[in-house]
Backbone as CSV, one residue per row, in Angstrom:
resi,resn,N_x,N_y,N_z,CA_x,CA_y,CA_z,C_x,C_y,C_z
1,MET,82.482,141.021,92.024,81.998,142.377,92.134,80.534,142.416,91.695
2,VAL,79.734,143.134,92.430,78.303,143.233,92.164,78.024,144.545,91.441
3,TYR,77.224,144.469,90.385,76.833,145.666,89.653,75.541,146.213,90.239
4,ASN,75.543,147.470,90.577,74.338,148.131,91.065,73.873,149.117,90.008
5,SER,72.712,148.878,89.454,72.161,149.739,88.411,72.049,151.176,88.893
6,PRO,72.214,152.121,87.987,72.016,153.520,88.359,70.577,153.763,88.812
7,VAL,70.418,154.674,89.737,69.096,155.086,90.200,69.066,156.612,90.210
8,LEU,67.889,157.161,90.061,67.734,158.605,90.092,67.650,159.046,91.549
9,PHE,68.501,159.986,91.937,68.444,160.537,93.284,68.631,162.042,93.207
10,ASP,68.406,162.743,94.292,68.333,164.204,94.274,69.582,164.907,93.756
11,ARG,70.727,164.270,93.797,71.971,164.866,93.287,72.546,164.067,92.125
12,SER,71.689,163.371,91.433,72.104,162.546,90.303,72.726,163.403,89.206
13,GLU,73.748,162.877,88.562,74.418,163.612,87.492,73.527,163.791,86.265
14,THR,72.461,163.033,86.164,71.573,163.159,85.011,70.571,164.302,85.155
15,ILE,70.395,164.843,86.352,69.457,165.938,86.563,70.100,167.244,86.104
16,VAL,69.383,167.952,85.235,69.900,169.198,84.674,68.897,170.331,84.884
17,GLU,69.405,171.561,84.839,68.556,172.746,84.911,68.051,173.124,83.520
18,LYS,68.801,172.724,82.496,68.456,173.021,81.112,69.020,171.902,80.235
19,PHE,68.232,171.451,79.266,68.694,170.409,78.355,69.781,170.950,77.429
20,THR,70.774,170.110,77.151,71.810,170.441,76.178,71.877,169.315,75.152
21,THR,72.242,169.672,73.937,72.298,168.655,72.882,73.676,168.018,72.827
22,ARG,73.688,166.789,72.401,74.930,166.030,72.222,75.042,165.705,70.734
23,GLN,76.020,166.274,70.071,76.162,166.084,68.633,76.624,164.678,68.252
24,ASP,77.175,163.945,69.221,77.652,162.596,68.931,76.538,161.549,68.990
25,ARG,75.293,161.970,69.132,74.164,161.033,69.197,73.447,161.007,67.854
26,ARG,72.907,159.846,67.508,72.228,159.711,66.215,70.760,160.105,66.266
27,LYS,70.157,160.034,67.454,68.746,160.342,67.595,68.493,160.887,68.995
28,PHE,67.497,161.749,69.105,67.072,162.280,70.392,65.653,161.812,70.664
29,LEU,65.441,161.237,71.841,64.120,160.817,72.279,63.732,161.709,73.451
30,ILE,62.656,162.453,73.284,62.192,163.380,74.309,60.911,162.816,74.906
31,VAL,60.939,162.556,76.213,59.764,162.034,76.903,59.307,163.094,77.893
32,SER,58.106,163.601,77.663,57.564,164.652,78.507,56.330,164.146,79.242
33,ALA,56.414,164.148,80.546,55.259,163.761,81.366,54.772,164.968,82.163
34,GLU,55.222,166.133,81.764,54.871,167.357,82.475,54.453,168.421,81.470
35,PRO,53.154,168.531,81.177,52.680,169.484,80.172,53.021,170.940,80.482
36,LYS,53.231,171.279,81.750,53.558,172.654,82.133,54.934,173.076,81.614
37,GLU,55.779,172.122,81.295,57.144,172.422,80.876,57.302,172.467,79.362
38,VAL,56.296,172.966,78.684,56.324,173.048,77.231,57.494,173.917,76.747
39,ASP,57.822,174.993,77.461,58.913,175.877,77.048,60.257,175.157,77.028
40,THR,60.522,174.357,78.044,61.772,173.606,78.111,61.896,172.656,76.923
41,ILE,60.819,171.975,76.603,60.812,171.032,75.481,60.940,171.785,74.156
42,GLN,60.207,172.892,74.004,60.259,173.664,72.755,61.654,174.221,72.505
43,GLN,62.352,174.657,73.542,63.723,175.163,73.384,64.636,174.058,72.860
44,LEU,64.487,172.863,73.402,65.296,171.733,72.948,64.979,171.392,71.495
45,ILE,63.711,171.345,71.153,63.321,171.015,69.777,63.857,172.059,68.802
46,MET,63.831,173.335,69.190,64.375,174.382,68.317,65.877,174.191,68.092
47,GLN,66.591,173.707,69.096,68.032,173.467,68.965,68.333,172.334,67.997
48,ILE,67.492,171.304,67.989,67.805,170.105,67.209,67.037,169.975,65.899
49,HIS,65.992,170.784,65.715,65.146,170.651,64.532,65.966,170.797,63.243
50,GLY,65.885,169.802,62.408,66.599,169.807,61.132,68.032,169.316,61.212
51,LYS,68.582,169.195,62.416,69.974,168.765,62.582,70.078,167.278,62.891
52,LYS,69.154,166.792,63.689,69.159,165.387,64.109,67.742,164.855,64.096
53,GLU,67.652,163.533,64.001,66.353,162.879,64.110,65.918,162.960,65.573
54,TYR,64.643,163.260,65.783,64.133,163.273,67.144,62.701,162.753,67.164
55,GLU,62.313,162.297,68.348,60.956,161.811,68.566,60.486,162.388,69.894
56,LEU,59.267,162.919,69.900,58.684,163.487,71.110,57.536,162.604,71.559
57,ILE,57.606,162.147,72.790,56.536,161.338,73.373,55.982,162.108,74.556
58,GLN,54.695,162.421,74.495,54.053,163.114,75.601,53.188,162.122,76.357
59,ILE,53.462,162.014,77.640,52.734,161.078,78.495,51.643,161.858,79.216
60,ASN,50.402,161.465,78.953,49.263,162.180,79.526,48.501,161.379,80.567
61,ASP,48.762,160.073,80.657,48.042,159.258,81.642,48.916,158.101,82.120
62,GLU,48.443,157.420,83.137,49.202,156.324,83.755,49.432,155.159,82.801
63,LEU,48.497,154.897,81.898,48.649,153.796,80.948,49.830,154.056,80.016
64,GLN,49.956,155.278,79.531,51.096,155.621,78.685,52.400,155.494,79.467
65,LEU,52.379,155.888,80.728,53.571,155.793,81.562,53.972,154.331,81.758
66,GLN,52.992,153.460,81.953,53.285,152.031,82.124,53.840,151.404,80.852
67,ASN,53.472,151.942,79.686,53.918,151.377,78.410,55.207,151.997,77.893
68,ILE,55.856,152.860,78.682,57.087,153.505,78.240,58.208,152.484,78.039
69,ASN,58.147,151.359,78.760,59.166,150.307,78.601,59.254,149.852,77.156
70,GLU,58.107,149.666,76.529,58.063,149.190,75.144,58.765,150.173,74.204
71,VAL,58.502,151.453,74.382,59.124,152.489,73.548,60.636,152.506,73.762
72,LEU,61.054,152.472,75.008,62.485,152.540,75.322,63.234,151.303,74.839
73,ASN,62.609,150.142,74.922,63.246,148.904,74.458,63.438,148.872,72.949
74,GLN,62.666,149.644,72.198,62.760,149.657,70.739,63.811,150.635,70.208
75,GLN,64.422,151.412,71.085,65.398,152.412,70.640,66.709,151.755,70.240
76,LYS,67.360,152.363,69.246,68.652,151.871,68.772,69.777,152.523,69.564
77,MET,70.938,151.890,69.517,72.107,152.468,70.177,72.386,153.843,69.579
78,GLY,72.864,154.754,70.393,73.151,156.106,69.942,72.010,157.068,70.184
79,THR,70.934,156.599,70.808,69.797,157.466,71.135,70.076,158.163,72.462
80,HIS,69.805,159.448,72.496,69.955,160.216,73.733,68.560,160.515,74.265
81,LEU,68.329,160.265,75.548,67.025,160.395,76.159,66.933,161.662,77.001
82,TYR,65.880,162.428,76.764,65.578,163.613,77.558,64.264,163.346,78.281
83,ILE,64.272,163.489,79.608,63.073,163.264,80.422,62.673,164.576,81.071
84,SER,61.415,164.966,80.891,60.863,166.132,81.568,59.627,165.664,82.314
85,ALA,59.705,165.668,83.647,58.599,165.108,84.433,58.711,165.544,85.890
86,ASN,57.651,165.264,86.657,57.748,165.450,88.101,58.573,164.286,88.656
87,TRP,58.892,164.341,89.931,59.808,163.357,90.515,59.357,161.910,90.309
88,GLU,58.118,161.599,90.641,57.640,160.209,90.571,57.696,159.672,89.153
89,HIS,57.220,160.462,88.193,57.239,160.012,86.802,58.666,159.913,86.268
90,ALA,59.524,160.850,86.660,60.922,160.817,86.222,61.613,159.547,86.701
91,VAL,61.357,159.156,87.947,61.960,157.924,88.480,61.481,156.712,87.684
92,THR,60.197,156.662,87.369,59.643,155.548,86.595,60.273,155.475,85.209
93,ILE,60.352,156.616,84.522,60.920,156.647,83.170,62.407,156.341,83.208
94,PHE,63.128,156.935,84.157,64.562,156.701,84.296,64.850,155.220,84.542
95,SER,64.112,154.600,85.455,64.315,153.176,85.766,64.046,152.301,84.540
96,ALA,62.995,152.629,83.794,62.683,151.876,82.574,63.794,152.044,81.536
97,ALA,64.363,153.234,81.456,65.453,153.488,80.510,66.700,152.683,80.873
98,ILE,67.036,152.645,82.143,68.196,151.866,82.590,67.969,150.388,82.283
99,GLU,66.758,149.908,82.542,66.409,148.516,82.259,66.487,148.217,80.760
100,ALA,66.192,149.218,79.922,66.229,149.048,78.471,67.655,149.134,77.922
101,GLY,68.618,149.525,78.763,70.010,149.548,78.323,70.635,150.918,78.186
102,PHE,69.910,151.976,78.528,70.489,153.317,78.496,71.472,153.461,79.650
103,SER,72.537,154.228,79.437,73.471,154.534,80.520,73.164,155.932,81.039
104,GLU,73.715,156.283,82.181,73.499,157.622,82.732,74.002,158.702,81.787
105,ASP,75.034,158.392,81.031,75.607,159.337,80.078,74.646,159.633,78.922
106,GLU,73.679,158.775,78.701,72.736,158.921,77.589,71.394,159.515,78.024
107,ILE,71.326,160.000,79.266,70.055,160.503,79.807,70.263,161.877,80.436
108,GLN,69.328,162.778,80.143,69.246,164.054,80.850,67.833,164.151,81.413
109,THR,67.729,164.591,82.657,66.443,164.635,83.334,66.176,166.041,83.870
110,PHE,65.035,166.595,83.492,64.601,167.888,84.012,63.431,167.611,84.946
111,ILE,63.597,167.941,86.219,62.564,167.672,87.226,61.703,168.921,87.404
112,MET,60.416,168.740,87.211,59.451,169.814,87.460,58.984,169.666,88.905
113,GLY,59.205,170.677,89.696,58.785,170.616,91.092,59.903,170.137,91.989
114,LYS,59.506,169.592,93.108,60.433,169.207,94.172,61.078,167.840,93.913
115,LYS,62.387,167.771,94.176,63.094,166.485,94.135,62.898,165.812,95.487
116,LYS,62.988,164.496,95.488,62.849,163.760,96.746,64.196,163.198,97.166
117,ARG,64.363,163.089,98.476,65.609,162.584,99.056,65.248,161.492,100.051
118,TYR,65.991,160.397,100.023,65.690,159.251,100.879,66.895,158.899,101.738
119,VAL,66.598,158.360,102.926,67.646,157.881,103.825,67.352,156.415,104.152
120,TYR,68.425,155.660,104.316,68.343,154.237,104.614,68.890,154.011,106.015
121,CYS,68.069,153.486,106.922,68.468,153.262,108.309,69.377,152.034,108.387
122,MET,70.563,152.224,108.943,71.515,151.119,109.068,71.163,150.179,110.221
123,LYS,70.231,150.575,111.072,69.841,149.706,112.176,68.738,148.735,111.766
124,CYS,67.650,149.260,111.212,66.496,148.392,110.910,66.260,148.215,109.413
125,TYR,67.095,148.867,108.572,67.029,148.740,107.110,65.784,149.369,106.499
126,HIS,65.187,150.308,107.215,64.003,151.017,106.717,64.437,152.136,105.771
127,HIS,63.649,152.378,104.755,63.904,153.386,103.734,62.820,154.444,103.866
128,GLN,63.201,155.722,104.018,62.197,156.761,104.205,62.614,158.059,103.532
129,GLU,61.620,158.882,103.234,61.873,160.183,102.633,62.231,161.189,103.713
130,VAL,63.171,162.095,103.388,63.567,163.168,104.296,63.592,164.481,103.525
131,GLU,63.613,165.572,104.248,63.698,166.894,103.615,65.105,167.094,103.047
132,PRO,65.240,167.835,101.956,66.546,167.997,101.287,67.649,168.564,102.166
133,GLU,67.316,169.470,103.098,68.362,170.118,103.893,68.668,169.410,105.208
134,GLU,67.937,168.363,105.540,68.152,167.674,106.822,69.518,166.988,106.878
135,THR,70.172,167.099,108.038,71.437,166.400,108.257,71.257,165.256,109.243
136,ASP,70.149,165.294,109.970,69.812,164.166,110.841,68.295,164.061,110.940
137,THR,67.845,162.885,111.346,66.412,162.606,111.417,66.191,161.447,112.378
138,SER,64.957,161.084,112.598,64.629,159.882,113.363,64.020,158.878,112.408
139,CYS,64.391,157.629,112.567,63.839,156.572,111.728,62.358,156.397,112.085
140,HIS,61.506,156.407,111.078,60.065,156.244,111.313,59.727,154.830,111.786
141,HIS,60.616,153.900,111.504,60.344,152.491,111.833,60.827,152.114,113.236
142,CYS,62.111,152.388,113.534,62.673,151.957,114.824,62.892,153.107,115.810
143,GLN,62.600,154.336,115.387,62.653,155.535,116.221,64.058,155.958,116.648
144,ILE,65.097,155.367,116.105,66.462,155.746,116.474,66.862,157.026,115.750
145,SER,67.736,157.806,116.356,68.248,159.016,115.719,69.268,158.617,114.662
146,LEU,69.183,159.272,113.499,70.085,158.961,112.388,70.806,160.213,111.921
147,GLU,72.110,160.095,111.754,72.871,161.137,111.087,72.879,160.756,109.609
148,ILE,72.470,161.680,108.747,72.411,161.392,107.314,73.783,161.632,106.719
149,GLY,74.381,160.571,106.241,75.716,160.657,105.664,75.710,161.312,104.294
150,PRO,76.897,161.650,103.790,76.996,162.325,102.494,76.937,161.372,101.301
151,PHE,76.949,160.081,101.565,77.040,159.115,100.487,75.698,158.497,100.150
152,PHE,75.408,158.440,98.863,74.187,157.819,98.373,74.506,156.384,97.990
153,SER,73.731,155.442,98.489,73.919,154.035,98.163,72.958,153.642,97.044
154,ARG,73.524,153.268,95.899,72.678,152.826,94.788,71.948,151.540,95.147
155,LYS,72.622,150.701,95.879,72.004,149.426,96.257,70.837,149.648,97.213
156,ARG,71.004,150.542,98.177,69.971,150.806,99.184,68.992,151.891,98.741
157,LYS,69.320,152.578,97.640,68.487,153.644,97.066,68.197,154.762,98.064
158,GLY,69.241,155.129,98.804,69.104,156.214,99.760,70.448,156.607,100.352
159,TYR,70.473,157.749,101.003,71.669,158.156,101.740,71.742,157.293,102.986
160,ILE,72.933,156.972,103.401,73.106,156.100,104.560,72.816,156.891,105.835
161,GLY,71.926,156.331,106.666,71.579,156.927,107.950,72.299,156.175,109.051
162,TYR,73.229,156.853,109.713,74.034,156.230,110.756,73.394,156.472,112.124
163,PRO,73.094,155.406,112.879,72.492,155.577,114.206,73.453,156.290,115.161
164,TYR,72.899,157.158,115.981,73.701,157.821,117.017,72.784,158.169,118.182
165,ASN,73.398,158.433,119.318,72.651,158.824,120.494,72.831,160.329,120.661
166,PRO,71.757,161.111,120.463,71.895,162.570,120.541,72.345,163.079,121.911
167,ALA,72.193,162.273,122.954,72.615,162.695,124.303,74.125,162.834,124.384
168,PHE,74.859,162.147,123.513,76.310,162.199,123.558,76.909,163.195,122.580
169,VAL,76.088,163.944,121.891,76.582,164.935,120.941,76.873,166.229,121.677
170,THR,78.076,166.724,121.518,78.441,167.987,122.163,78.399,169.104,121.123
171,SER,77.909,170.255,121.528,77.884,171.379,120.590,79.168,172.169,120.728
172,ASN,79.620,172.701,119.618,80.900,173.460,119.606,80.698,174.902,119.901
């Protein structure tokens, strides 16, 4: 059996609308790469202040984002990670956290702005971004029509795009 590491995707269980605290954790690590979301972070800090140990890391530039691996690797077991960032930064931080040994159960992610959705072409193996509400698309690489399936492949890092011929689709 092959293990496929968790990846952040548009319907990931780690994405939340509001952070919640977990009393069974020994420490909270808050990583904020989105200065506009100060209210979300302040609400969380008010919930945990004085009750649990916490650390706030604010990422203001690309160098700090690249060095997040070092911070995450130094965390002890029982640390709960809160990520507040735009999509690209959230994916980077989430991936570094998984690599450092965090599980999906130990991470909550608040996305500022638009989430991204990807489809994987089963014909040419191309990976591309699609709009969140799309149910079908054309592959940018091989130009075939793809029906976007409901299943997200962790290995392929996208929803499975099944080739079909639109000429044979009948409308009901």
